Structure formats: C-alpha cells, structure tokens
Phi, psi and omega in degrees: 000053178277353184287139183285162181297322179299314181294321180296322179291320178299315180297318180297319179295319178298316179295321180294325179298316179293325181284343181299326181279348184300311180301323179292316180294320178297320178297319178295317179296318180298318179297318178294322179295316179298316179297316178299318180298316179297317179296321179294319178297318178297317179297316179295320178297318178296319178298318178298318178296316177295321179298315177297318179296318178298318178298315180298317179296317179296319178297318179298314179296322178299313179297318179297317178297318179298315179298319180295320179295317178298317179298313179297321179297314178297317179297318179296318179298316179297318180296319179296318179297317179298316180293323178296314178299316180298318179296317179298316179297317180296318178296319179296317179298315180293323177297314178299315180298317179296318180298314179299318180297319179295319178298315179300312180294323178296317178297315179299316180297317180298314179299317179297319179296317179298316180299313179294322179296315178298317179298317179296319178297315180298317179295318179296319178297315179299313180295322178295317178298318178297316180297316179299318179297316179296318178296322178297317179299314180297318181297315179296322179295318179295316180300314182293325177293319179298318180297321178295319181293322181288333177289326182271221183276160180289146180276168180300321180291321179296315179297320180297316179296323179294318180297319180298319182294321182291325180293338184278000000 
C-alpha cells in the first residue's frame, strides 16, 4: 500500500466514473430482459397455439386417413365380392360346358361301342356260319366215308363191337 491517498482517491474516482453509467446500462439490460421475457411469452403462446393447431391438424389427418382406410376397405370388399361372384359364374359356366362335353363324348363313345358291337356280332355270325358250313361239309364227308366203309369190309371197330355182342 505504497500508493498515496491521493492516488487512491483518483483511482476511486475513476472507478466511480465508470460506475456512473452502470445504472443506465442496468436499466437498459432490465428493459431488454423485460422485452425478451415478453417476446418469449408471446413465442411460447404461439408455440402452444401452434401445438394446439398441430394437434387439431393431426387429429383431422388421422380422421381423414381412417375414413380413407374404411373407404378402401369397403371398396376392396366389394371388389373381392364381385370377383368371387364372377369366379363362381365362370366356374358354373365351365362346369356346365364340361358336363355337356362329357355327355357328348359319352354319347359318341356309346354310339361307337354299339357300332363296334354290331360289327363284332356280324363278324361272329359270319364266322359261325362259315364254321357251321365247314362242319357240315366235314360231317357229310365223315358220313359218306362211314357208308363206304360199311359197304366194304367191316372195320376194326365194327368187328370189336361185334365180338362184344356175341359174348353177351
């Protein structure tokens, strides 16, 4: 503390001089703080308002999305029902068409079987007639040979039969 009292007073006066502006500056800062506070309250109120508006918008969009989903779901159900009906009609048409085709093929097969059966009967009758004719020819030939044999000498079988008769 070698500084003289005078010098110390000068320093104090200089410091006081600098402090003289402090109340004005503090007042300006206080004013700025009040202004900042007011602006922040306005901003927060606006944010709250925007938040409420955002909530309302989100609720509106949610409701709109829900209605659109319900509409799309209903539309999808109607389309599925239409396609199911269309599929059933097509299946019924194909079933009828298949049934008619099967009846037609069955009739054709039946006619072909009857035709083949008639052809087979005719062929069998012809072959039977040929066989009978051939058997008659053979039978007549056998009869004529037997007659020839009987006119001539007795056959071994005839003699054997004769011996048996005599023994009795």
